[in-house]
C-alpha positions as CSV (number, residue, x, y, z in Angstrom):
1,M,0.0,0.0,0.0
2,R,1.3,3.5,-0.9
3,L,1.1,5.9,2.0
4,V,1.7,9.6,2.3
5,V,2.3,10.4,6.0
6,A,2.3,14.1,7.0
7,L,4.2,14.6,10.3
8,G,3.0,17.4,12.5
9,G,5.3,19.8,14.2
10,N,5.0,17.8,17.4
11,A,7.1,15.0,15.8
12,L,10.0,17.4,16.0
13,L,9.2,19.7,18.8
14,R,6.7,19.4,21.7
15,R,4.7,22.4,22.6
16,G,6.7,24.5,25.1
17,E,10.0,22.8,24.4
18,A,13.1,24.9,23.5
19,L,14.1,24.9,19.8
20,S,17.3,23.1,20.5
21,A,19.0,20.6,18.3
22,D,19.0,18.0,21.1
23,N,15.3,18.3,21.6
24,Q,14.5,17.9,18.0
25,L,16.8,14.9,17.6
26,H,15.1,13.3,20.6
27,N,11.6,13.7,19.1
28,V,12.8,12.6,15.6
29,R,14.1,9.3,17.1
30,I,10.7,8.7,18.6
31,A,8.9,9.4,15.4
32,A,11.4,7.3,13.4
33,A,10.7,4.2,15.5
34,Q,7.0,4.4,14.6
35,L,7.6,5.1,11.0
36,A,10.2,2.4,10.4
37,R,7.7,-0.3,11.4
38,V,5.2,1.1,8.9
39,A,7.9,1.4,6.2
40,L,8.7,-2.3,6.5
41,K,5.1,-3.1,5.4
42,H,4.2,-0.3,3.1
43,E,5.5,2.1,0.4
44,L,6.1,5.4,2.3
45,V,6.3,9.0,1.3
46,L,7.0,11.3,4.3
47,T,6.2,15.0,4.6
48,H,6.7,17.2,7.6
49,G,6.0,20.6,9.1
50,N,8.6,23.3,9.7
51,G,6.8,26.2,11.4
52,P,8.9,26.5,14.5
53,Q,12.1,25.9,12.6
54,V,11.5,28.4,9.9
55,G,10.4,30.9,12.5
56,L,13.6,30.5,14.5
57,L,15.7,30.9,11.3
58,S,13.8,34.1,10.5
59,L,14.6,35.5,14.0
60,Q,18.2,34.6,13.6
61,S,18.4,36.1,10.2
62,A,16.7,39.3,11.3
63,A,19.2,39.6,14.2
64,Y,22.2,39.7,11.8
65,T,21.9,43.3,10.4
66,A,25.0,43.3,8.2
67,V,22.9,41.9,5.3
68,E,19.2,41.9,4.5
69,A,17.1,39.2,6.2
70,Y,16.8,36.1,4.1
71,P,13.3,35.5,2.5
72,L,11.0,32.8,3.7
73,D,11.4,30.6,0.7
74,V,15.2,30.3,1.3
75,L,14.7,29.7,5.0
76,G,12.1,27.1,4.1
77,A,14.7,25.3,1.9
78,Q,17.2,25.4,4.8
79,T,14.8,23.9,7.3
80,D,13.8,21.2,4.8
81,G,17.4,20.1,4.5
82,M,17.9,20.0,8.2
83,I,14.7,18.2,9.1
84,G,15.1,15.8,6.2
85,Y,18.7,15.0,7.3
86,L,17.5,14.2,10.9
87,L,14.6,12.0,9.7
88,E,16.7,10.3,7.0
89,Q,19.5,9.4,9.3
90,E,17.4,8.1,12.1
91,L,15.2,6.0,9.7
92,S,18.2,4.6,8.0
93,N,19.5,3.5,11.4
94,L,16.4,1.5,11.9
95,L,15.6,0.1,8.5
96,P,17.3,-2.9,6.9
97,H,20.7,-2.3,5.3
98,G,20.3,-1.3,1.7
99,K,16.9,0.3,2.1
100,A,17.2,3.7,0.5
101,V,15.9,6.8,2.4
102,V,16.0,9.9,0.2
103,T,15.2,13.6,1.0
104,L,14.1,15.8,-1.8
105,L,13.9,19.6,-1.6
106,T,10.5,20.1,-3.3
107,R,9.3,23.3,-5.0
108,V,5.6,23.8,-4.9
109,E,3.9,26.3,-7.3
110,V,1.4,28.9,-5.8
111,N,-0.7,31.6,-7.5
112,L,0.5,35.2,-6.9
113,D,-3.2,36.3,-7.0
114,D,-4.0,34.1,-4.1
115,P,-6.0,36.2,-1.4
116,A,-3.9,34.5,1.3
117,F,-1.2,37.1,0.6
118,A,-3.4,39.8,1.9
119,T,-4.5,37.9,5.1
120,P,-1.5,36.2,6.8
121,S,-2.7,33.2,8.8
122,K,0.1,30.6,9.0
123,P,1.8,30.5,12.4
124,I,5.6,30.2,12.5
125,G,8.3,30.5,15.1
126,P,7.9,30.2,18.9
127,V,5.0,31.0,21.1
128,Y,5.0,34.4,22.7
129,S,3.2,36.0,25.7
130,R,1.0,39.0,24.9
131,E,3.6,41.4,26.0
132,E,6.3,39.8,23.8
133,A,3.9,39.5,20.8
134,D,3.0,43.2,21.1
135,R,6.6,44.2,21.2
136,A,7.6,41.9,18.2
137,A,4.7,43.4,16.2
138,A,5.8,46.9,16.9
139,E,9.5,46.4,16.3
140,K,9.4,43.9,13.4
141,H,6.2,44.9,11.8
142,W,4.9,41.3,12.0
143,A,1.4,40.1,11.8
144,I,0.5,38.3,15.2
145,A,-2.3,35.9,16.0
146,A,-3.5,33.9,19.0
147,D,-2.2,30.3,19.1
148,G,-3.7,28.4,22.0
149,T,-3.0,30.3,25.2
150,G,-0.1,32.3,23.5
151,F,0.6,34.2,20.4
152,R,2.7,33.6,17.3
153,R,3.9,35.3,14.1
154,V,1.7,34.6,11.1
155,V,2.6,34.8,7.4
156,A,0.9,34.3,4.1
157,S,-0.1,30.7,3.4
158,P,-1.2,30.4,-0.3
159,M,-3.0,27.3,-1.6
160,P,-0.6,24.8,-3.3
161,Q,-1.3,24.5,-6.9
162,R,1.3,22.0,-8.3
163,V,4.0,19.8,-6.8
164,L,7.1,20.2,-9.0
165,G,9.4,17.2,-9.4
166,I,6.7,14.6,-9.1
167,D,8.4,12.3,-11.6
168,P,11.6,11.9,-9.6
169,I,9.5,10.9,-6.6
170,R,7.7,8.3,-8.6
171,W,11.0,7.0,-9.9
172,L,12.4,6.7,-6.4
173,L,9.2,4.8,-5.2
174,A,9.5,2.5,-8.1
175,H,13.0,1.7,-6.9
176,Q,11.8,0.9,-3.3
177,A,13.0,4.1,-1.7
178,L,11.4,5.7,1.3
179,V,11.0,9.3,0.1
180,I,10.9,12.5,2.3
181,A,9.5,15.3,0.2
182,A,7.5,18.5,0.4
183,G,8.8,19.4,3.8
184,G,7.1,22.4,5.3
185,G,4.5,22.3,2.6
186,G,7.2,22.6,0.0
187,I,9.2,25.6,-1.1
188,P,6.8,28.2,-2.5
189,V,7.5,29.4,-6.0
190,A,5.4,31.3,-8.6
191,V,5.6,31.9,-12.3
192,A,6.6,35.5,-13.2
193,A,5.4,37.4,-16.3
194,D,8.5,36.2,-18.2
195,G,7.6,32.6,-17.5
196,H,10.4,32.1,-15.1
197,R,9.7,30.8,-11.6
198,H,10.9,32.7,-8.5
199,G,10.6,32.2,-4.7
200,V,7.7,33.6,-2.8
201,E,7.6,35.1,0.7
202,A,5.2,32.6,2.2
203,V,4.9,29.3,3.9
204,I,2.5,26.7,2.4
205,D,0.4,24.6,4.8
206,K,2.0,21.1,5.0
207,D,-1.3,19.2,5.3
208,L,-2.8,20.8,2.2
209,C,0.3,20.2,0.2
210,S,0.6,16.6,1.5
211,G,-3.0,16.0,0.3
212,L,-2.1,17.4,-3.1
213,L,1.0,15.2,-3.2
214,A,-1.0,12.2,-2.2
215,R,-3.5,12.8,-5.0
216,E,-0.7,13.3,-7.6
217,L,1.0,10.0,-6.5
218,N,-2.2,8.0,-6.5
219,A,-1.6,7.1,-2.9
220,D,-3.8,4.5,-1.3
221,C,-4.0,6.4,2.0
222,L,-3.2,9.8,3.4
223,V,-2.2,9.8,7.1
224,I,-2.1,13.2,8.9
225,A,-0.2,12.6,12.1
226,T,-0.9,15.2,14.8
227,D,-0.8,15.6,18.6
228,V,-4.4,14.5,19.2
229,D,-5.7,11.0,18.8
230,A,-8.7,12.0,16.5
231,V,-10.8,14.8,15.2
232,Y,-13.1,16.1,17.9
233,L,-16.4,18.0,17.8
234,D,-16.8,20.7,20.6
235,W,-13.1,20.5,21.3
236,G,-12.2,21.8,24.7
237,L,-15.8,21.7,26.0
238,P,-17.2,19.3,28.5
239,G,-19.1,17.5,25.8
240,Q,-16.3,17.0,23.4
241,R,-16.4,13.8,21.4
242,A,-14.2,12.1,18.9
243,I,-15.3,11.3,15.3
244,R,-14.2,7.8,14.3
245,H,-15.7,7.3,10.8
246,V,-17.1,10.0,8.6
247,S,-17.6,11.0,4.9
248,P,-15.8,14.1,3.6
249,A,-19.2,15.6,2.9
250,E,-20.4,15.2,6.5
251,L,-17.1,16.3,8.1
252,S,-17.1,19.4,5.8
253,R,-20.3,20.6,7.5
254,H,-18.4,21.2,10.8
255,R,-16.1,24.1,11.5
256,F,-12.6,23.6,12.9
257,A,-9.9,26.1,13.9
258,A,-8.1,27.6,10.9
259,G,-4.7,27.5,12.6
260,S,-4.8,23.9,13.8
261,M,-7.3,21.2,12.8
262,G,-9.0,23.2,10.0
263,P,-6.3,22.6,7.3
264,K,-6.0,18.9,8.3
265,V,-9.7,18.3,7.9
266,E,-9.7,20.2,4.6
267,A,-6.7,18.2,3.2
268,A,-8.2,14.9,4.3
269,C,-11.6,15.7,2.8
270,R,-10.1,16.9,-0.5
271,F,-8.1,13.7,-0.8
272,A,-10.9,11.3,0.2
273,E,-13.4,13.1,-2.1
274,A,-11.1,13.2,-5.1
275,T,-9.8,9.6,-4.8
276,G,-12.3,7.5,-3.0
277,Q,-9.5,6.3,-0.8
278,R,-9.1,6.7,3.0
279,A,-7.7,9.7,4.8
280,L,-6.7,9.2,8.5
281,I,-6.1,11.9,11.2
282,G,-4.7,10.9,14.5
283,S,-1.7,10.5,16.7
284,L,1.6,9.2,15.2
285,E,2.0,6.7,18.1
286,H,-1.3,5.1,17.0
287,I,-0.4,5.0,13.3
288,E,-0.5,1.2,13.0
289,A,-3.9,1.0,14.8
290,M,-5.1,3.8,12.5
291,L,-4.2,1.9,9.4
292,E,-6.1,-1.2,10.8
293,G,-9.2,1.0,11.4
294,Q,-8.9,0.8,15.2
295,A,-7.9,4.4,16.1
296,G,-8.0,7.9,14.8
297,T,-10.5,9.4,12.5
298,E,-11.2,7.8,9.1
299,I,-12.5,10.0,6.3
300,R,-13.9,8.1,3.3
301,R,-16.7,8.5,0.8
302,G,-19.8,6.8,1.9
303,R,-18.9,6.6,5.6
304,Q,-21.5,7.7,8.1
305,E,-20.5,9.9,11.0
306,S,-19.8,7.8,14.2
307,P,-18.4,8.5,17.6
């Protein structure tokens, strides 16, 4: 079975943890142990988030004033290389000798007319207190939005239109490689008036890009691994309840937070509706049970909503 697994940021950094190399390596090793078992049974394409990492690089870049701060597409490429390296090495340590694990820096085309450029919404970087967020907004001219009990910088997040380099990914899969691609939602590029592509100051949502990638690869299943065990209705309220099996049409009738579960649900529904295949949302530690239909939320055409 061909799987596209989208790793949430919690696979690299737990909420509240310092953005240290040691913390990220520790979390990657935990994720790799889960993924390696799946990779022994299935054809695997792995994607991942990079919000905290690209935000940290942006802060470091802004602090060095001898040159202009690096743009987000370049910072995104840097984080993709770093995270891909960590995942590639730890997975290679666990998989049989000779099993190829390959990281591809993946460009993803976006539309310059996307309204997202006028309404920044994608959180990046660390979580700030209200006082820290207000100071950063005033000093750095950042857009700031609430994220849980704290605040984070938000940037433009245009809709992914096309994953570039899809043929090399198919070739690697045909040669039994585990492929890490479209990290951080891919490196955003757009076509200029002269027909040439150029980088864009934005961060693409990794779940929406993962869903697009899964459709273009004809994946049998899209798995969106996050830090909750399922999709919940009335999340955070006394009557919250998990959804176990649901159709994309039914799930689309509910509203979810734009900065967290919303893009995951949208990506899963788009994939399930377009392909007729399963999309799964849940905790990475339960991925094997999810694939067996015993955990998480399964989205599939024809499914009835069930608790």
